[in-house]
C-alpha positions in Angstrom: 178.4 204.6 66.8 181.3 205.9 64.8 183.6 203.1 66.1 180.9 200.5 65.3 180.7 201.9 61.8 184.5 201.6 61.3 184.5 198.0 62.6 181.5 197.0 60.4 183.2 198.5 57.4 186.5 196.7 58.2 184.7 193.4 58.5 182.9 193.9 55.2 186.2 194.6 53.5 187.7 191.4 55.0 184.7 189.4 53.8 185.0 190.8 50.3 188.8 190.1 50.2 188.2 186.5 51.4 185.5 186.1 48.8 187.8 187.3 46.0 190.6 184.9 46.9 191.3 182.0 44.5 190.5 178.6 46.1 193.1 176.4 44.5 193.6 172.8 45.5 196.3 170.3 44.5 195.4 167.4 42.1 198.5 165.5 43.2 199.7 165.1 46.8 203.4 165.0 45.9 203.9 161.5 47.4 201.5 158.9 46.1 199.2 158.1 43.1 196.1 158.3 45.4 193.2 159.6 43.4 194.6 158.4 40.1 194.5 155.2 38.0 196.1 154.0 34.8 194.1 153.5 31.6 194.6 151.8 28.3 198.4 151.3 28.0 201.1 149.7 30.1 203.5 152.7 30.6 204.4 153.0 34.3 203.8 156.1 36.4 205.8 156.8 39.5 206.4 159.5 42.0 210.0 160.8 42.3 210.9 163.7 44.7 207.4 165.2 44.4 207.2 164.8 40.6 204.8 162.5 38.7 206.9 160.6 36.1 205.6 158.6 33.2 208.0 156.3 31.3 207.6 155.0 27.8 207.5 151.3 27.0 207.5 149.6 23.6 204.5 147.9 22.1 201.9 149.7 24.2 199.1 152.0 23.1 198.8 155.5 24.6 198.8 155.3 28.4 196.9 157.7 30.6 197.0 158.4 34.3 193.4 159.4 35.0 192.1 161.4 37.9 189.2 159.6 39.6 187.3 162.9 40.0 185.3 164.4 37.1 185.5 168.1 36.4 183.2 170.6 34.5 184.2 174.2 34.7 187.7 174.9 36.1 191.0 176.6 35.8 193.9 174.2 35.7 197.6 174.9 36.1 200.6 172.5 35.9 204.2 172.2 34.8 205.6 169.7 32.3 209.1 168.4 31.4 209.3 166.0 28.5 212.1 164.3 26.6 212.8 166.2 23.4 211.8 163.4 21.1 208.5 162.6 22.8 205.0 163.9 22.4 202.5 164.1 25.3 199.5 165.9 26.5 196.9 166.5 29.3 193.4 165.3 28.8 190.6 167.6 30.0 186.8 166.9 30.1 187.6 163.5 28.7 185.8 160.2 28.8 187.4 157.1 30.4 184.5 154.7 30.6 184.8 150.9 30.0 181.4 151.0 28.4 182.3 153.6 25.8 184.8 152.9 23.0 185.9 149.8 24.8 187.4 152.0 27.5 189.5 154.1 25.1 190.3 157.5 26.7 189.0 160.2 24.4 188.3 163.9 24.5 190.1 167.2 24.5 193.9 167.1 25.0 196.1 170.1 25.7 199.2 169.3 23.5 202.8 169.0 24.8 204.9 169.2 21.6 208.7 169.7 21.9 209.2 169.1 18.1 210.0 171.9 15.6 206.3 172.1 14.8 205.8 173.7 18.3 202.1 173.1 18.9 202.3 172.9 22.7 199.1 174.4 24.1 197.1 173.5 21.0 194.0 171.4 21.5 193.6 168.0 20.0 190.5 165.8 20.3 192.1 162.5 21.2 190.6 159.4 19.5 187.7 161.5 18.2 187.8 164.6 15.9 191.6 165.3 15.7 192.9 168.8 15.8 190.5 171.5 16.9 193.0 174.4 17.4 196.5 174.0 16.2 199.1 176.8 16.4 200.1 176.9 12.7 199.3 180.6 12.4 200.5 181.6 15.9 204.3 182.0 15.8 204.6 183.6 19.2 202.7 180.7 20.8 204.8 178.2 18.9 207.9 179.7 20.4 206.6 179.7 24.0 207.5 176.1 24.9 211.2 175.7 26.1 212.6 172.3 25.1 214.6 170.7 27.9 213.1 172.9 30.6 210.0 172.9 32.9 207.1 174.6 31.1 204.0 176.1 32.8 200.6 175.5 31.4 197.3 177.2 32.3 193.9 176.0 31.0 190.6 177.8 31.5 187.6 175.6 30.7 184.5 177.6 31.4 181.2 176.7 29.7 181.9 176.1 26.0 185.1 178.1 26.2 188.5 176.5 26.5 191.6 178.7 26.5 195.3 177.8 27.1 198.6 179.5 27.9 202.1 178.2 27.8 204.6 180.1 30.0 202.2 183.0 30.1 201.8 183.2 26.3 198.2 182.7 24.9 197.9 179.6 22.8 194.5 178.0 22.0 191.1 179.7 22.1 188.4 177.2 21.4 184.6 177.2 21.6 183.2 173.6 21.8 180.2 172.1 23.4 180.7 168.4 22.6 181.7 167.3 26.2 181.4 169.8 29.0 182.7 167.6 31.9 184.9 164.6 32.3 188.3 163.4 33.6 191.7 165.0 33.6 194.4 162.6 32.5 198.2 162.7 31.9 199.5 161.0 28.8 202.5 158.9 28.0 202.3 158.6 24.2 202.8 155.3 22.4 206.2 154.7 20.9 205.1 151.7 18.9 207.8 149.1 18.6 210.6 151.7 18.7 212.9 150.2 21.4 215.2 153.3 21.1 212.5 155.4 22.6 211.8 153.1 25.5 212.6 154.5 28.9 212.0 158.2 27.9 210.1 160.2 30.4 207.5 162.9 30.7 207.2 164.7 34.1 204.4 166.6 35.7 204.5 168.8 38.9 202.6 171.5 40.7 199.2 170.3 39.4 196.5 172.5 40.9 192.8 173.2 40.0 190.3 175.9 40.8 186.6 174.8 40.6 184.9 177.4 42.8 183.5 180.1 40.5 186.3 179.9 38.0 184.7 182.5 35.8 185.4 185.1 38.4 189.1 184.3 38.2 189.4 183.9 34.4 192.0 185.9 32.6 190.7 189.3 31.3 189.9 189.3 27.6 192.6 191.8 26.8 195.3 189.3 28.1 194.0 186.1 26.6 193.5 186.6 22.9 196.0 184.5 20.9 
C-alpha cells in the first residue's frame, strides 16, 4: 500500500507538470509560405535560410503576409530585423476580408519602429483608429529596440487586454474590446514612389504562438506594467 501511494503521488506530480507546460506551436515552418497569403500590396515575401523576408517595392500600398488561421486569445512571440529607415509591424486580431473595407487589412498592429521616435511595441490601429498606445511617456520602452539587430517581441492578447514586450522590456498595456479575434499579419510598409527605398527588407523569424489556456501562462502583473 505504501509503494502504491508513492507511485500514485508520482504520477499525479507528472500529470500536474505536463499540464503546466506551455504548448507552443510554430506559425512558420521555416521553409515555405504554407498557411500564409499576401494581401493588399505587391511587396514580395520569400523564405531565406529559415527567415521570412519582406522586400519593399515602389508604388505599392502597405503589403501584408496574412496567416490563414484566425486567433482570439493567445501569446505570440517572434523576432524582427528591419532596415533602419523602414517602418513595419505585426497585425494581431485583424480583419482581412474582401467584403469589408474593400479587403483593406485593418486592426491592431504591434509597431516596429527603428526611428529616433522609438515606438516599437506600441499599438497602432491600422486603417481604423490610429494610435491607441504610443510610447511617448515610456523612455525605457523606447530604448528597448536595438537598431540593426534582431529584436524579440512578446504579445499577450487575452480577453480585452493586449500587452507587449520588446527584448523583455514592457511596452504597451491596452484594454480594448473592438475586435477580439482575427488574423495575424506581417507588414511591409508602403514607400510610396521613393525608389531609393526599394529593395529594403524586414525579416521575421522564430514565430510561435500559444493558444491553449494562455491566461495560465501570462506574465505576472509585477513584471508586465510599463
